[in-house]
C-alpha positions in Angstrom: -0.2 0.1 -0.1 2.9 2.5 0.6 4.0 2.0 -2.8 0.5 3.3 -4.1 0.9 6.6 -2.1 4.5 6.9 -2.9 4.1 6.7 -6.5 1.0 9.2 -6.8 3.0 11.3 -4.5 6.0 11.6 -6.8 3.8 11.9 -9.7 2.0 14.9 -8.4 5.2 16.6 -7.2 7.0 16.1 -10.6 3.9 16.4 -12.8 3.3 19.9 -11.7 6.6 21.4 -13.2 6.6 19.2 -15.8 2.8 20.1 -16.9 3.9 23.7 -16.8 7.0 23.2 -19.1 4.8 21.1 -21.6 2.3 24.0 -21.8 5.2 26.3 -22.5 6.3 24.0 -25.3 2.9 23.5 -26.8 1.9 27.1 -26.9 4.8 27.4 -29.4 6.0 30.8 -27.8 9.5 31.9 -27.8 11.6 30.1 -25.0 15.2 29.9 -23.6 16.0 26.6 -25.1 15.0 27.8 -28.9 18.6 28.2 -29.7 19.6 24.8 -28.2 16.7 22.9 -29.9 16.4 24.9 -33.1 19.2 23.1 -34.7 17.5 19.7 -34.4 13.9 21.1 -35.2 14.9 23.5 -38.2 16.3 20.5 -40.5 13.3 18.3 -39.7 10.9 21.1 -40.6 12.8 21.6 -43.9 12.9 17.8 -44.6 9.1 17.9 -44.2 8.6 21.0 -46.2 6.5 22.7 -43.6 6.4 26.0 -41.8 5.6 25.4 -38.1 4.2 28.7 -37.5 1.6 28.1 -40.0 -1.9 27.4 -38.4 -4.2 24.5 -39.7 -7.8 24.1 -39.5 -9.0 20.7 -38.1 -9.6 19.2 -41.4 -5.9 20.0 -42.4 -4.5 18.9 -39.1 -6.5 15.7 -39.3 -5.1 15.0 -42.6 -1.4 15.3 -41.6 -2.0 13.2 -38.8 -3.5 10.3 -40.6 -0.9 10.8 -43.6 2.0 10.6 -40.9 0.6 7.4 -39.6 0.1 6.0 -43.1 3.8 6.6 -44.1 5.0 5.3 -41.0 2.8 2.1 -41.3 4.3 1.2 -44.8 8.0 1.6 -43.5 7.6 -0.4 -40.3 5.7 -3.2 -41.9 8.2 -3.7 -44.6 11.0 -3.7 -42.4 9.6 -6.0 -39.8 9.1 -8.5 -42.7 12.6 -8.1 -44.1 14.5 -7.9 -40.6 16.5 -11.1 -41.1 18.1 -9.5 -44.0 19.0 -6.4 -42.4 22.1 -5.5 -40.1 22.1 -5.1 -36.2 20.9 -8.9 -36.0 23.6 -10.5 -34.2 21.3 -13.2 -32.8 20.2 -14.2 -36.4 16.4 -13.4 -35.9 14.4 -14.4 -38.9 11.7 -12.4 -40.7 8.3 -11.7 -39.3 5.5 -13.4 -40.9 3.1 -10.9 -42.8 0.2 -11.1 -40.5 2.5 -11.0 -37.3 4.2 -8.0 -38.8 0.9 -6.3 -39.6 -0.4 -6.6 -36.1 2.9 -5.3 -34.5 3.0 -2.5 -36.8 -0.5 -1.6 -36.1 -0.1 -2.2 -32.5 2.7 0.1 -32.0 1.6 2.8 -34.5 -1.6 3.2 -32.3 0.4 3.5 -29.0 -1.0 0.3 -27.9 2.3 -2.2 -28.1 0.1 -5.2 -27.6 2.6 -8.1 -28.2 1.9 -11.2 -29.9 5.5 -12.1 -30.1 8.2 -12.5 -27.9 10.7 -9.6 -28.3 14.0 -11.1 -27.4 13.4 -14.0 -29.8 11.4 -12.3 -32.9 12.9 -8.8 -33.2 16.2 -7.9 -34.4 18.2 -5.0 -32.6 17.5 -2.9 -35.5 13.8 -3.5 -35.3 13.7 -2.9 -31.8 15.5 0.2 -32.0 13.9 1.6 -35.0 10.4 0.2 -35.5 9.5 -0.4 -31.9 11.3 2.5 -30.0 10.9 4.9 -32.7 7.3 4.6 -32.6 7.3 4.6 -28.8 8.6 7.9 -29.1 6.5 9.2 -32.0 3.1 7.9 -31.2 2.6 9.4 -27.8 3.5 12.7 -29.2 0.6 12.3 -31.7 -1.8 11.8 -29.2 -0.5 14.9 -27.2 -0.6 16.9 -30.4 -4.3 15.8 -31.1 -5.5 16.6 -27.4 -3.6 20.0 -27.6 -5.5 20.9 -30.9 -8.8 19.7 -29.2 -8.3 22.0 -26.4 -7.3 24.9 -28.7 -10.6 24.2 -30.7 -12.5 23.9 -27.5 -11.6 27.6 -26.5 -12.0 29.3 -29.8 -8.7 28.2 -31.7 -5.7 30.1 -31.8 -5.9 34.0 -32.6 -5.0 34.9 -36.1 -6.3 38.5 -36.4 -8.3 37.5 -39.4 -12.3 37.5 -38.8 -13.0 35.4 -41.7 -10.2 32.8 -41.2 -10.7 29.1 -40.4 -10.6 28.1 -36.7 -6.8 27.6 -36.1 -6.1 24.5 -33.9 -2.4 24.5 -34.4 0.3 23.1 -36.6 0.4 19.3 -36.5 4.2 18.8 -37.4 5.3 21.4 -34.7 3.0 19.8 -32.0 4.7 16.4 -32.4 8.1 17.5 -32.8 8.5 20.1 -30.2 7.3 18.1 -27.0 9.4 15.0 -28.8 12.7 17.1 -28.9 12.3 19.4 -25.9 10.4 17.1 -23.3 9.9 13.5 -23.9 13.4 12.6 -25.3 15.4 14.4 -22.6 13.3 12.9 -19.8 13.5 9.1 -21.5 17.4 9.7 -21.6 17.4 10.4 -17.8 15.4 7.5 -16.9 17.6 5.2 -19.3 20.7 6.3 -17.4 19.0 5.5 -13.9 17.9 2.1 -15.1 21.2 1.3 -16.7 22.9 2.3 -13.2 20.8 -0.4 -11.7 21.6 -3.0 -14.0 19.5 -3.0 -17.0 21.2 -3.9 -20.0 22.5 -1.5 -22.5 24.5 -3.0 -25.2 24.6 -3.7 -29.0 26.6 -6.8 -28.4 25.2 -10.2 -28.7 24.3 -12.0 -25.3 26.5 -14.5 -23.6 25.9 -18.2 -23.8 25.3 -19.9 -20.3 25.3 -23.6 -19.2 22.5 -24.5 -17.2 23.1 -26.0 -13.8 20.3 -28.5 -14.0 21.2 -31.1 -16.7 17.7 -32.4 -16.7 16.4 -29.2 -18.3 17.4 -30.9 -21.7 19.5 -27.8 -22.9 23.5 -28.1 -23.0 23.6 -24.3 -23.4 21.2 -21.2 -23.2 21.7 -18.0 -25.0 20.8 -15.2 -22.5 19.3 -12.1 -24.8 20.7 -8.7 -24.2 20.7 -5.7 -26.1 19.7 -1.9 -25.6 17.1 -2.7 -23.1 17.3 0.3 -20.8 16.4 2.9 -23.6 13.5 0.9 -24.7 12.2 0.3 -21.1 12.6 4.3 -20.4 10.6 5.1 -23.5 7.8 2.3 -23.4 7.1 3.4 -19.6 7.1 7.1 -19.9 5.1 7.2 -23.1 2.3 4.9 -21.9 3.3 2.5 -24.7 3.8 -0.8 -22.7 5.1 -3.8 -24.1 8.9 -4.9 -23.3 12.0 -6.0 -24.9 11.6 -9.2 -23.2 8.3 -11.2 -23.6 7.2 -11.3 -19.9 8.1 -7.7 -19.6 9.1 -6.0 -16.5 8.8 -9.3 -14.7 12.1 -10.2 -16.2 14.9 -9.6 -13.7 17.0 -8.0 -16.6 14.4 -5.4 -17.5 13.3 -4.8 -13.9 16.2 -6.0 -11.4 15.7 -4.0 -8.3 13.0 -2.5 -5.8 14.2 1.0 -7.2 13.8 0.3 -10.9 10.3 -1.1 -10.0 9.3 2.3 -8.3 10.9 4.2 -11.1 9.0 2.4 -13.8 5.9 2.1 -11.9 6.3 6.0 -11.5 6.6 6.5 -15.2 3.5 4.8 -16.1 1.4 7.8 -14.9 4.2 10.8 -14.9 3.1 12.3 -18.3 -0.4 11.9 -18.0 -0.4 13.3 -14.6 1.7 16.2 -16.1 -1.0 16.7 -19.1 -3.6 17.3 -16.4 -1.4 20.1 -14.9 -0.7 21.4 -18.4 -4.4 22.0 -18.8 -4.5 25.2 -16.6 -1.8 27.3 -17.9 -2.4 26.2 -21.6 -6.1 27.0 -21.6 -6.1 29.7 -18.8 -8.6 27.7 -16.5 -6.9 26.7 -13.5 -10.2 25.3 -12.1 -10.8 23.2 -15.2 -7.4 21.4 -14.6 -8.3 21.1 -11.0 -11.5 19.4 -12.3 -9.8 17.2 -14.6 -7.0 16.1 -12.1 -9.1 15.8 -9.3 -11.6 13.5 -11.0 -8.8 11.3 -12.2 -6.9 11.1 -9.0 -10.1 10.0 -7.1 -10.8 7.4 -9.7 -7.2 6.1 -9.6 -7.2 5.9 -5.8 -10.3 3.8 -5.7 -9.2 1.6 -8.7 -5.7 1.0 -7.1 -6.7 0.4 -3.7 -9.5 -2.0 -4.8 -6.8 -4.0 -7.0 -4.4 -3.9 -3.9 -7.1 -5.3 -1.5 -8.6 -7.9 -3.8 -5.1 -9.4 -4.5 -4.4 -9.5 -0.9 -7.5 -11.4 0.0 -8.2 -14.2 -2.8 -11.1 -16.3 -3.0 -8.8 -19.2 -2.2 -6.9 -18.7 0.9 -3.8 -20.2 -0.2 -0.4 -18.2 -0.5 0.9 -20.3 -3.1 -2.0 -19.5 -5.2 -1.7 -15.8 -4.5 1.9 -15.9 -5.5 1.5 -17.8 -9.0 2.6 -15.6 -11.8 4.3 -13.0 -9.6 7.9 -12.3 -9.0 8.9 -13.4 -5.3 11.3 -10.4 -5.3 8.6 -8.0 -5.8 5.5 -9.6 -3.9 1.7 -9.3 -4.1 1.3 -5.6 -3.2 3.8 -4.4 -5.8 2.1 -6.6 -8.6 -1.4 -5.4 -7.6 -0.4 -1.7 -7.9 1.3 -2.1 -10.9 -1.6 -3.8 -12.6 -3.7 -1.0 -11.5 -1.7 1.8 -12.7 -0.9 0.0 -16.1 -4.3 -0.4 -17.2 -5.4 3.1 -15.6 -2.8 4.7 -18.1 -3.0 2.6 -21.0 0.5 1.4 -21.0 0.0 -2.3 -20.5 3.4 -3.3 -19.4 3.3 -6.1 -16.5 5.6 -6.9 -13.7 3.4 -10.1 -13.0 1.0 -12.3 -15.4 -2.4 -10.5 -15.3 -3.9 -14.1 -16.5 -2.9 -15.4 -13.0 -4.5 -12.2 -11.0 -7.3 -13.1 -8.7 -10.6 -13.0 -11.0 -11.7 -9.8 -9.3 -8.4 -8.1 -9.6 -8.7 -8.9 -13.2 -12.1 -7.2 -13.2 -10.6 -4.1 -11.8 -8.0 -4.0 -14.7 -10.7 -4.6 -17.1 -12.7 -1.7 -15.9 -9.8 0.7 -15.9 -9.4 -0.2 -19.6 -13.1 0.1 -20.3 -12.9 3.6 -18.7 -9.6 4.4 -20.5 -9.6 7.9 -18.7 -8.7 7.3 -15.1 -5.2 8.8 -16.5 -5.1 7.3 -19.9 -2.5 7.4 -22.4 -0.4 10.3 -23.3 -3.0 12.6 -25.0 -5.5 10.1 -25.7 -6.4 9.8 -22.0 -7.5 13.3 -21.6 -9.2 13.0 -25.2 -11.3 10.3 -23.8 -12.0 12.3 -20.6 -13.3 15.2 -22.7 -15.7 13.0 -24.2 -17.1 11.9 -20.8 -17.1 15.7 -20.1 -19.2 16.6 -23.0 -21.6 13.6 -22.3 -21.9 14.8 -18.7 -22.7 18.2 -19.8 -25.6 17.2 -22.0 -26.9 14.9 -19.6 -26.8 17.5 -16.8 -28.3 20.0 -19.2 -31.3 17.7 -19.6 -31.9 16.9 -16.0 -32.0 20.5 -15.0 -34.0 21.8 -18.1 -31.3 23.9 -19.4 -29.6 24.0 -22.8 -26.4 21.9 -22.5 -23.5 24.5 -22.5 -19.7 23.9 -22.0 -17.8 27.2 -21.4 -20.5 29.3 -23.1 -20.9 27.3 -26.1 -24.0 25.3 -26.8 -23.7 21.4 -27.2 -26.1 20.8 -30.1 -27.4 17.9 -31.9 -24.6 17.8 -34.4 -22.1 17.3 -31.5 -24.2 14.8 -29.6 -24.4 12.6 -32.6 -20.8 12.5 -32.8 -20.4 11.6 -29.1 -23.1 9.0 -29.8 -20.7 7.2 -32.3 -18.0 7.0 -29.8 -20.3 5.7 -27.1 -21.9 3.1 -29.3 -18.6 2.1 -31.0 -16.8 0.6 -27.7 -19.7 -1.9 -26.9 -20.4 -2.8 -30.6 -16.7 -3.8 -31.4 -15.9 -5.4 -27.9 -19.0 -7.3 -27.5 -19.4 -8.2 -31.3 -15.8 -9.5 -31.4 -15.9 -11.4 -28.3 -19.1 -13.1 -29.1 -17.7 -13.9 -32.7 -14.4 -15.4 -31.2 -16.3 -17.6 -28.6 -18.8 -18.8 -31.1 -15.9 -20.1 -33.3 -13.3 -22.1 -31.0 -12.0 -24.2 -33.9 -11.0 -21.2 -35.8 -9.8 -18.8 -33.2 -8.2 -21.5 -30.9 -9.7 -20.5 -27.4 -7.5 -22.3 -25.0 -9.9 -22.1 -22.0 -13.7 -22.9 -22.4 -14.8 -22.0 -19.1 -15.3 -18.6 -17.3 -11.8 -17.7 -17.4 -11.9 -18.3 -21.3 -14.6 -15.6 -21.5 -12.3 -13.1 -19.5 -9.1 -14.0 -21.7 -11.0 -13.3 -25.0 -12.7 -10.0 -23.6 -9.6 -8.8 -22.0 -7.6 -9.3 -25.3 -10.4 -7.1 -27.4 -10.5 -4.6 -24.5 -6.9 -4.1 -24.1 -6.6 -3.6 -28.0 -9.6 -1.0 -28.2 -8.1 0.8 -25.3 -4.7 1.0 -26.8 -3.4 -0.5 -23.6 -1.7 -3.8 -24.9 -1.7 -6.0 -21.6 -3.2 -9.5 -21.9 -4.3 -12.6 -20.3 -1.3 -14.5 -21.6 -2.7 -17.9 -21.3 -4.4 -17.0 -24.4 -2.7 -18.3 -27.7 -2.9 -15.2 -29.5 0.0 -15.6 -32.0 -2.3 -16.9 -35.0 -3.8 -15.6 -38.1 -7.2 -14.9 -36.4 -6.0 -13.0 -33.4 -3.4 -11.0 -35.6 -5.9 -9.8 -38.1 -8.8 -9.4 -35.6 -6.7 -7.3 -33.0 -5.4 -5.3 -35.8 -8.8 -4.3 -36.7 -9.9 -3.4 -33.2 -6.6 -1.6 -32.5 -7.5 0.6 -35.4 -11.1 1.3 -34.2 -10.0 2.1 -30.8 -7.4 4.7 -31.7 -8.4 6.9 -34.7 -12.2 7.6 -34.2 -11.3 8.4 -30.3 -8.6 10.9 -31.4 -10.3 12.6 -34.3 -14.0 12.8 -33.5 -13.3 14.9 -30.3 -11.2 17.2 -32.3 -14.2 17.7 -34.8 -16.7 18.2 -31.7 -14.2 20.7 -30.2 -13.7 22.5 -33.5 -17.7 22.7 -34.1 -18.0 24.2 -30.5 -15.1 26.6 -30.9 -16.7 28.1 -34.1 -19.9 28.9 -32.3 -20.7 32.2 -30.7 -19.8 32.5 -26.8 -22.8 33.1 -24.5 -22.0 35.3 -21.5 -21.9 33.0 -18.2 -24.5 33.8 -15.8 -26.3 32.3 -12.8 -28.2 29.9 -15.0 -25.1 28.7 -16.7 -23.9 25.1 -15.9 -20.7 25.3 -13.7 -18.7 22.3 -14.5 -15.7 23.3 -12.6 -17.1 22.1 -9.3 -17.0 19.0 -7.1 -20.7 18.2 -7.6 -20.1 18.0 -11.4 -17.1 16.0 -10.8 -19.3 13.3 -9.0 -21.7 13.8 -11.9 -19.0 13.0 -14.4 -17.7 10.1 -12.3 -21.4 8.7 -12.3 -21.7 9.0 -16.1 -18.3 7.2 -16.5 -19.6 4.3 -14.3 -22.9 3.8 -16.3 -21.6 4.0 -19.8 -18.5 1.9 -19.2 -19.3 -0.6 -16.6 -23.0 -1.1 -16.5 -23.2 -1.7 -20.4 -20.7 -4.4 -19.9 -22.1 -6.0 -16.8 -23.2 -9.1 -18.5 -19.9 -10.1 -19.8 -18.2 -9.2 -16.6 -20.6 -11.3 -14.6 -20.1 -14.3 -17.1 -16.3 -13.9 -17.0 -14.6 -12.7 -13.8 -17.5 -12.6 -11.4 -18.6 -16.0 -12.1 -15.1 -17.3 -11.9 -14.6 -15.6 -8.5 -18.0 -17.4 -7.4 -16.8 -20.8 -8.6 -13.5 -20.4 -6.7 -15.4 -19.8 -3.5 -17.6 -22.7 -4.1 -14.8 -24.9 -3.9 
């Protein structure tokens, strides 16, 4: 329990200055570091042929976002299928099969990092450093760029001085490059150095060959995979990317060797999402709005993490051996439960214990965190989803009080509500539809567990993909054509509509006339509205999935109690 409060306290203390610095970077105003960073940013802008000072309407911004994703997708997919022929492959890793390469590309392009492969065995050093780590740097900055554009649109866009100009939501290329160069990469380098000092590998040499002590293992020698692990772990934790250099992620001692590295990596899970919540105040000029977002997220985080810790410490089966199954002895139950809560609250998905072996109700907490996807959420995309809940709460509160729904003086009308409805309906249609299809075709999908836990495995996999989380119940045999292709579709549907539709809604609102706020206006920056928002989150994301949660983790918990 001490881990929980220590991580949250450190995140709040470090998130405040980081959030204010992020705000200054995203505003694009002159800064002291311009001369230092300009020599990096300038050539990139010239290579792209863009003017970073040139504003964009939402249509141009969204097109630039989709175009950059399309270009990256082609390069990464081809490289993964050709990695066996490329350099920096001392272990002789072969090319990836096309469907696995497709899933890996889509997974990392969508900031999900869902792994249907084992990194140390199926990726070359070159693929890890360019395809994987490269996307882990770029994709969270894309999410941050989209939410910055959405916030600008929500408050009327950047001022251009031209009355008839289209609403300016920023410059996409500058919004991606500036935070990457000025914030994310420097912080990631610092974390990588700290991890290296604790023994996380950081080398381009091939791993050593060891001789197993136990001759009955059936192996004369064993190759110990190494590589530039520290840099990848730093980036995957800070960018809410997830995944890992090694298949079991941060449960491997080489990736997470000490209590200090476990604390640092757990802190990194939520550091940038917390900083983005702090960023809202100076970025928008509304400190109370920032307090609403931060306070709501913090309350949901505390409730979720406390529930995970308590449920994992009090299982239905009173056996310490069962509790420790799937967990590292050097970390224990508490650290594993807290990590499972933060990694699913933040759309990260990395693990330091096997989620498949969590108690059923702890697994339920992890699923609920991903269904909400806005407790902290991913870099940018978490706040984007929070804004969706905010707008829905404004609409419902307006209906309940008999007022025209308004947010910051701008009316929320039928057009915006229809777009919100698309986002609300898309999640259950995709998750429940794909889960039902998978369970009804066991011969095609290869379900490994026909019981209650099997339902949880399938639902967790699709929920993780849709929430851009990436963790999984790894008892599921997911390295198949069905899972690679079906999850690729879910990954796509969970990422792009959730980023682009809120931008469209914000741009529509920002183009409307601002009505003066008075005594009859709905006040959203209050504790009462925060509780209303949490109630809307619970109703929309948990109650509509109650049947599958009852058939999965709840039924499994009851069956364990019965035995």
